[in-house]
Wavefront OBJ file of the C-alpha trace (Angstrom):
o trace
v 207.633 13.185 220.138
v 208.558 15.129 223.563
v 211.513 16.861 223.498
v 212.452 18.033 226.996
v 212.994 15.459 229.816
v 209.816 17.074 231.936
v 207.665 15.741 228.468
v 209.343 12.454 228.776
v 209.100 11.903 231.894
v 205.166 13.130 231.890
v 204.903 10.842 229.362
v 206.471 7.496 230.580
v 203.793 9.027 234.050
v 201.094 9.136 231.581
v 201.135 5.601 230.176
v 202.049 4.308 233.897
v 199.030 5.877 234.698
v 196.590 4.339 232.054
v 197.975 1.213 232.506
v 197.138 0.751 235.933
v 193.735 2.499 235.662
v 192.467 0.121 232.531
v 193.865 -2.361 235.202
v 191.799 -1.487 237.408
v 188.659 -0.507 236.303
v 188.594 -3.974 233.917
v 188.750 -5.437 237.701
v 186.136 -3.759 238.866
v 183.837 -4.565 235.111
v 184.590 -8.225 236.230
v 183.627 -8.292 239.319
v 180.475 -6.750 239.018
v 179.428 -9.608 236.259
v 179.997 -12.039 238.310
v 177.627 -10.302 240.956
v 175.035 -10.595 238.169
v 176.198 -13.842 236.727
v 175.139 -15.247 240.751
v 171.823 -12.876 240.848
v 171.048 -14.528 237.242
v 171.995 -17.824 238.954
v 169.300 -17.198 241.889
v 172.591 -18.344 243.804
v 171.722 -16.332 247.264
v 175.153 -16.898 249.282
v 177.200 -16.683 245.877
v 175.585 -13.277 244.814
v 175.852 -12.269 248.738
v 179.441 -12.529 248.148
v 180.466 -11.991 244.834
v 178.337 -8.688 246.115
v 181.493 -7.923 248.850
v 184.405 -8.300 246.751
v 182.253 -5.807 243.847
v 181.733 -3.245 246.683
v 185.298 -3.213 248.140
v 186.932 -3.910 244.596
v 184.294 0.097 243.425
v 185.367 1.499 246.398
v 189.407 1.234 246.220
v 188.539 2.470 242.435
v 186.572 5.446 243.734
v 189.208 6.438 246.137
v 192.047 6.339 243.705
v 189.500 8.925 241.074
v 189.580 5.744 238.662
v 185.038 5.856 239.186
v 183.593 9.373 240.199
v 182.544 8.748 244.323
v 179.058 9.380 242.648
v 179.472 6.643 239.682
v 180.626 4.666 242.801
v 177.926 4.469 244.908
v 175.460 4.442 242.236
v 176.764 0.949 240.901
v 177.169 -0.318 244.556
v 173.088 0.577 244.948
v 171.781 -0.951 242.147
v 173.840 -4.123 242.409
v 172.794 -4.239 246.392
v 169.281 -3.782 245.019
v 169.285 -7.220 243.017
v 170.905 -9.212 245.122
v 168.084 -7.840 247.950
v 165.510 -8.974 245.897
v 166.754 -12.580 245.687
v 165.361 -12.387 249.268
l 1 2 3 4 5 6 7 8 9 10 11 12 13 14 15 16 17 18 19 20 21 22 23 24 25 26 27 28 29 30 31 32 33 34 35 36 37 38 39 40 41 42 43 44 45 46 47 48 49 50 51 52 53 54 55 56 57 58 59 60 61 62 63 64 65 66 67 68 69 70 71 72 73 74 75 76 77 78 79 80 81 82 83 84 85 86 87
């Protein structure tokens, strides 16, 4: 347990940051699953709409430092390829 006030504050900040990061990463995973489900259902319109939402969520997580920029770019690229393959 922390003894100094600054260490206690740092612990509180870390807990808040962790919950924020977990929430954002969970949101990204949910949006990706929505895209993949629409692609599996071969629904072009739904997959395009889901892809837009996923790109926004991934970009936001990347800009906040929750995902590495290359990781985000790779996720977006792979999702886009799957949606474009529907035609």
